[in-house]
C-alpha positions in Angstrom: 82.6 23.2 -3.2 81.0 25.9 -1.1 77.3 26.2 0.1 75.9 29.0 1.9 73.2 27.5 4.1 70.2 30.4 5.1 69.8 31.2 8.9 66.5 32.7 9.6 66.7 31.5 12.9 64.7 28.6 12.4 65.0 25.2 10.6 67.8 21.9 11.2 70.8 23.9 10.0 73.2 22.1 12.1 72.5 18.6 10.8 72.4 20.3 7.1 75.7 21.7 7.5 77.0 18.4 9.1 76.0 16.1 6.1 77.4 18.4 3.4 80.8 17.9 5.5 79.9 14.4 5.3 80.5 15.0 1.5 83.2 17.2 1.2 81.9 20.2 1.1 82.5 23.6 2.8 79.6 25.3 4.1 78.8 28.9 5.2 75.9 29.3 8.1 74.2 32.8 7.9 71.6 35.2 7.7 74.1 38.2 5.8 71.8 39.3 3.1 76.0 40.3 1.2 76.7 36.9 2.3 73.5 35.7 0.2 74.8 37.7 -2.6 78.1 36.5 -3.2 77.4 32.9 -2.3 77.8 30.1 -5.0 74.9 27.8 -3.9 72.2 28.2 -1.6 70.2 26.1 0.8 67.0 27.1 2.7 66.2 24.7 5.0 63.3 24.5 7.4 61.1 22.7 10.7 57.8 23.5 11.8 55.2 26.0 10.9 55.3 27.2 6.7 53.5 31.0 8.0 56.4 31.7 10.6 58.9 30.6 8.8 57.8 33.1 6.0 57.3 36.2 8.8 61.1 35.2 10.0 62.8 35.5 6.7 61.1 38.6 6.5 61.4 40.0 9.6 65.2 39.4 9.4 64.9 41.5 5.4 66.2 38.1 3.5 62.7 37.9 1.2 64.6 40.2 -1.7 67.9 38.5 -1.1 66.8 35.1 -1.8 64.4 36.4 -4.7 67.3 38.1 -6.4 69.9 35.2 -6.1 67.3 33.0 -7.9 67.1 35.1 -10.6 70.5 35.3 -10.7 70.4 31.3 -11.6 72.6 30.3 -8.6 71.9 27.2 -8.1 68.9 27.4 -5.0 67.4 24.3 -3.2 65.0 23.9 -1.0 64.3 21.3 2.3 61.5 20.3 3.8 59.9 23.5 5.2 62.3 25.3 2.5 60.8 23.2 -0.7 57.1 24.0 0.5 58.2 28.2 0.7 59.4 27.9 -3.1 55.2 28.0 -3.9 53.2 30.6 -3.7 50.5 30.1 -0.3 50.4 27.0 2.0 47.1 26.6 4.3 48.9 25.4 7.3 47.9 27.0 10.3 45.7 29.8 8.2 46.5 31.4 4.7 50.3 32.3 4.6 52.2 33.8 1.4 55.0 32.5 0.5 58.1 33.5 -1.6 56.7 32.6 -5.2 59.8 31.1 -6.7 57.5 28.4 -7.8 53.7 28.3 -8.8 51.7 26.5 -6.6 50.5 26.1 -3.4 51.1 23.4 -0.1 48.2 21.4 1.6 46.8 19.3 4.0 47.1 15.0 3.7 43.4 14.6 3.0 42.0 12.8 6.7 40.5 9.9 5.1 44.2 8.9 4.0 44.5 5.0 3.5 47.2 2.4 2.2 46.0 1.6 -1.3 47.6 -2.0 -2.9 49.9 -1.5 -5.6 50.9 2.1 -3.9 53.9 3.6 -5.5 55.7 4.6 -2.9 56.6 1.8 0.3 58.3 2.2 3.1 61.8 0.3 3.5 61.5 -3.6 5.1 60.2 -3.5 9.1 59.1 0.8 9.3 56.9 2.6 9.3 53.4 0.6 10.2 51.2 1.7 6.9 53.7 -1.3 5.1 52.7 -3.3 6.5 49.0 -2.4 6.3 46.2 -4.5 4.4 44.5 -2.5 1.6 42.8 0.4 3.0 43.6 0.9 6.2 43.5 4.5 7.2 46.9 5.8 7.3 48.1 8.2 10.0 48.8 11.8 9.6 52.2 13.3 9.6 53.6 11.1 7.5 56.9 10.0 8.3 58.9 7.5 7.6 61.1 5.7 4.6 59.2 5.8 1.2 60.3 5.1 -2.1 60.2 8.2 -4.5 59.8 6.9 -8.4 61.5 9.7 -10.3 59.7 11.9 -13.6 62.5 12.4 -15.7 66.7 13.0 -15.2 68.5 15.7 -13.7 72.3 16.4 -11.9 70.4 16.0 -8.9 69.6 12.4 -9.4 72.8 11.5 -10.5 74.2 8.1 -9.5 70.5 7.4 -7.2 68.3 4.4 -8.3 65.1 5.4 -9.4 62.7 3.9 -6.7 65.3 5.1 -3.8 63.7 5.5 -0.2 64.5 8.7 1.7 63.0 9.6 5.2 59.9 11.7 5.4 58.4 13.6 8.4 55.4 15.9 7.5 51.5 17.0 7.4 51.3 19.3 4.7 52.1 18.9 0.7 52.6 20.6 -2.1 50.2 21.0 -5.5 52.1 22.8 -8.0 50.4 24.2 -10.9 52.9 23.1 -13.1 53.1 19.2 -12.6 56.3 19.8 -14.8 58.1 21.5 -12.2 58.0 17.6 -10.2 60.8 16.0 -10.7 60.0 12.8 -8.4 57.1 11.8 -6.6 55.9 9.5 -4.2 52.4 8.6 -2.7 50.6 8.0 0.8 47.5 7.1 -0.1 47.9 10.1 -2.3 50.9 11.0 -4.3 52.7 14.2 -3.9 55.9 15.9 -5.2 59.0 14.1 -2.7 61.4 16.6 -5.2 61.2 19.6 -7.3 62.9 21.4 -9.8 62.6 24.0 -12.4 66.0 25.5 -13.7 68.4 26.4 -11.2 65.4 26.1 -8.2 65.1 22.3 -6.2 63.0 21.4 -2.9 63.5 18.1 -1.3 60.5 17.2 0.8 62.3 14.6 2.8 65.0 14.8 5.0 68.3 14.3 3.1 70.1 14.1 6.6 68.4 11.3 6.9 67.7 9.2 4.4 71.6 7.7 5.2 73.6 7.4 1.3 71.0 8.1 -1.4 70.4 11.3 1.0 74.0 12.1 1.4 74.3 11.5 -2.4 71.5 14.2 -3.4 73.0 17.4 -1.3 76.2 15.7 -3.2 75.2 16.2 -6.8 73.7 19.6 -5.3 76.8 21.0 -4.9 78.5 20.0 -7.8 75.6 21.2 -9.7 76.5 24.8 -11.9 74.9 28.1 -11.8 72.9 28.9 -14.9 73.0 32.2 -16.4 
């Protein structure tokens, strides 16, 4: 098994690389178009501001190879900001154009978020602060900590992972897909948002799998075994 991590100078490259290696997957890190063209499956990581990430992808002439790889049916995984880049645009620090692979936009969590009783996404025992909050207590942005996900449907990406699994999130912005059918798993932090998206051969995860213990590693291992869709 081999995955190719797209290195555009921004992102949690080493931690994602080590996480794949921990589940027995060979990894190539590259910023070369020819490597992306030859790849079996691709991972687009990301940390930081959406606009800076998008600009750097284009500055390195990687947008066209990425879009061609997606069109060819190769399994493609966006992680954190890498997931957000799959969408049309983001409002983070102004208007910025994404890759346009999935229709929709990236928006900031509202300032007035509150922890409502009966929310479908809860923190793991002991973390973070809002898990212990009384109903209607204001929530902090960024959303940071362990949260429970709700699976919307089955997928090879979720093989062996229980519905309600906890993953580790760190983000102030979230996706709003135009098509709700693209949402594979959801989470609630004051408002519902996509934790995982999927369309054909394209997958995106908002949380950090490398920080999400066994469930996160299982996501990466499952991705490494998904065949191309031709």
